[in-house]
N, C-alpha and C positions, 0 to 999 in steps of 0.2 A: 503494499499500499504506500510506504514511504517512497518507494522507487517510482511508482506511477504518479504519485503527487508531485514529485521533482520534474517528471516529464511534462506534466500539465503547466507547471510554472515557467519551465524553459519555453514551451510553445507559446504561452501567453506573451512572454516578453518579446516574441518575434511578431505575433499577430497584431498586437496593439499598435506598433508603429505603422504597420501596413494599413490597418483600418483608418488611422488618423491621416494618412498621406493623402494630400490634396491631389486631384487629377491634374495632369500636366496641362490639359486642354483648358483649364480654367485659370491658369496663371497664379499670380500672387494676390489677387483681389479677394476680399472677404465678401462672398456673394450671398444674398438671401435666396432661398430656394422656394419660397411661397409667395405667389403674387398677391394675395390678400394682405399679407404682412407688409409687402413692398408698398401697396396702395396706401395702407394705414400710415407707414412711416412718411410717405410722399406728402400726405395731407397735413401731417403734424409738423413736418420740417419745412414744407414749401419747396423741397428739392424735386427736380424731375427724376423719373426712373430710367435707368440705363439698363436695357435687357440684352443679354447675350443668349441667342439661341445657338447652341453648340452641341456637337456630337461627342458623347462621352461614354466609352472610349472612342476615340476618333482617329481619322486619317492623319497623314503626315501634315497636311495644310492645318488641320485643327490643332495638332500638337505644336507646330511651329508658331501659330498665332498665340497659343497660350504661353509658350516658353519664352517668346521674344516680346511681342507687343503688350500682352496682358501681364507681363512681369517686369516691364519698365517701371522703375521705382516712382518716377514722377507721374507717369500715366495711372499707375495703381493709386497713388495719392490723390490725384485729381478725381478719379471715378468714385473713390471712397468719401472724399470730403465734399464734393459738389453735387453728388448724385446719389440716388438709392440704387445699389447695384443688385440686379436680379439675374440669376442664371436658370435657363430653361434647357433641359436636355432634349435634343431633338430626335432622339432614337430610344426613348423610354415610353412605357405605357402609363396609364393613370393620370395623375394631375398634370405632368409635363405634356402628355398627349392633348389634354383638354386645352391647356393654355396655347399649345401650338395651333390647334384648329381654330381657336378664338382670334388669333392674329393672322390666319391664313398662311402660316409658314409651312414650307415642306419638311417632311421628315428625312432623316439621314442626309443632311445637307451640310455644306461647309459653313463656317461661322457667319452669322447675320447679327448686327447691332441695330437696335431700335431705341430711341429715346422718346419717352411719352410723358405726359402729365398724369395727375391722379385720376383723371377721367379717362385714361387710356387712349387719348388722342396723340398722334404723332407730332412731335415738335419740329423735326426735321425729316427729310426722306430717309428711309431705311438705308443701312450701310450694308452692301452686298458686293461680293467679288472684289473687294478691296481690303487686303489683309495687312496693311501697313499702319505704322504709328501715325503718319500724317492723316490717313483716312478717318481713324477714330477721333484724333485730336480735332480735326475739322468739324466733325459732327458735334463734339462736346462744346466747342466754342460757339457754333452757331445755335445750339440748343439754348445756352445760357443767354446769348443774345436775344433770342426770341422771347425769353421771360424777363428781359431787361435786368438780368442779374449781373453782378460785378464779376468780370473774368479775371481770374488771378494772373498776374504777370508771368509766373512760370509756365503756366498753361499756354499762354500765347507764345512764349519762346520755344516750348516743345513743338508746336505746330510750325512756327517759322523756320525752325531748323529742319524738321523732318519733311516739310513740303518743298524744300530746295530740290528740284529734280536734277539741276545741273549747278555747278558752282565754278567760279573763275578766281584766279589769283593774280594780284598785282602787288608790287612792293614799292614803297614810297621812302625816300630818304629825307632826314630832317636833322636839326641840331641835337635833339634828344628823343630817343625812341620811347622813353616813358611817357613823355608828353604826347607823342604821336598815338600810342596805345589809348591814352585817356581820350583824345579827341575823336579818333576814328572808330573806336570799339563801340560807341553808343549809336552809330548810324543805323537807321532801318535798313535791312537788306545785308548788313555785314554780319557774317556767320562766326567768324573768329579772327583774332588778331594775333600775331607772334613777332616779338622783337628779335633782331639779329643783325647781321652784317652782310654787306655786298660790296666787294671792292674797297674794303676799308671804311665804308660809310654806315652809319647807323640808320637802320631801315626798320619799317614795320611791314610785314607781309600780311595782306589782307585777303582773306577768303570770303567771297561774296556771292549772292544770289542775283544774277543779272536780270531776272524777271521782276525784282523788286527795286534794285538801284542799278542803273545801267553803268557801263564803263565810264561814259562821259561825265554822268552825275557824280560818280565816285571821285574821279579826278577833280571836278569842280569844287566838290566839298573838301577834298584834301588841300587844295590850293587856298581855298577860303580860310582854312585853319591853319595855314602856313605849315603844311606837313608834306609838301611836295617839291623838295629842292631838286630831286631827280627821281624819274619814274622807271621802274624796272618790270619786265615780264618775260614769260618764256613760251615757246610753242605757238599754239593757236591763239592764246591770250595776247601774245606779242603782236602777231599779225593783225588781230582785230583792234588792238590798242593804237596801232600806228595810224588807223583811219581817223582816230579821235585826236591823237596828239603826236606829232611828227618828231618830238623830242624824247619819245619813249625809247629806252635802251634795253638790249637784251641782258637778262640776268646772268651774271657769270658766277653762279655758285652762291647759295644762301647758307649762312652759318648761324644757327639759332643762339640767342643768348640764354644763359642758364637761369635767368630770373624772369620768366614770362609773368605778365599782369602784375607789375611792381607794387602798385598800391594795394592790391588785394593781398599779395604776399606778405606785407607787413603786418597783417592782422591774423586773427584765429580763423578767418574764413578759408585759409589755406588748408585747413584740415577737413573741409567739407567737400565731398564729391559733387561735382556739377558738370553740366554740358559745357562744351567750348563756348557756345553763344552766351551762357549765364556768366562764365568767367570773364569774357570780354566786357559784357554790359556791367557786371558788378565792379570791375576794376574801374570803369569810367564813372560809375555812380559814387564809389568810395572816394575817388580823386576829387569829385565835386561836392562832397558832403551830402549826398543824397541818401535815401532810405533803401537798405537791402531787401526789404519786404517787396519792393517792386520788381525783384528779379528772382528771389528765392522762395522755395515752398516753406510751409510751416515746419515740416520735418527737417528741412536743411537748416532752418533757424534753430531748431531744437538741437541739432548736432553741433552748430556753432556755440551755443550756450554751454553745451557739455565740455567740448574741447578747449574752450576759453578757460574753463575752471580746471581742466585736467590736460594740459598740452602735452605732457609726457606720454599719454596713451594714444596720441593721434599720429597720423601719417602727414607730415608736412608737405608732401607732394600730392596729396589726395585731390586737390582742385583741378588738376590737369592730367589725371591718368586717363589713358585710352580706353580701358575697359571700365566704363562707368558703373555698369551693374555689379562687377566684382568689387569695385572700390567701396560701393554703396553698401554691400552686405558686410564686407570687412569692418567698416566703421560703425555700422549700426550694431553689429554683434559686440564690438568693444564697448559701446555705450550701454548696451543691455546687461553686460556682464559686470559692470561697475557696481 
């Protein structure tokens, strides 16, 4: 009996984590699974309901949507803070099937997102066949707009960054690249800035979305801000830029500086994982004495407060790590374990 009891305890230790494991198709969002509860919460909070119709367990597309888009820390925060999240499995019987029929959604389908009010009326057209971060961020922003609700700055920046189908690069020389990052990093359409050197000159390399700010507009703004002593570009960007400015030169090797976003770097915000567009905007905001709340999410502000009090526990390079999700998990785990 003692032996069989030990076996049961060992089996239970394996089964409990398996049962508690969240399906990969649902990502990291804390979903409600009951539409009545979602409607009640929506009426009480005034928040729209964001419904995910998802196949669980699902195909590769469903799993990728969950593991990538629905696991992006800032999208997860936006869904949980600004909406009532409701997940409906499109391949299950019972209540899931009833809700599926209620909305006329097909069973065994790829992910679909709908955002509705408490009366179950669509606030924006359903999101279908678009499995990108830009797709769901666009619907979230427009749904909040339709309700005349405040749109958090970080959510706007997620959309601005993710929606850039193409980007271009140009480098500008100036007397001080710290000032250049401060002035150019806050321009709408600029996705990121990086200080460095070209041919011995201090430059800021600007990555921008030409659909939002054209090459000629960017050059004009840089000159207005006295940040364009010399202009550099490469490849197709150089060829296009020459039509705008005949003084544009070919970049002969960019060497990055070891202190990107100088003003941000002087503060505890350096311990906070953020998107490149956030880092560039925040650097400008801090240099001009503005409010970080216009750029960062509440959870990012929470991380800042923690690492400001406990800097020895933080990663001083977290703000410009390439793997944002990994840096986020690492730093959140450190805060939770404190």
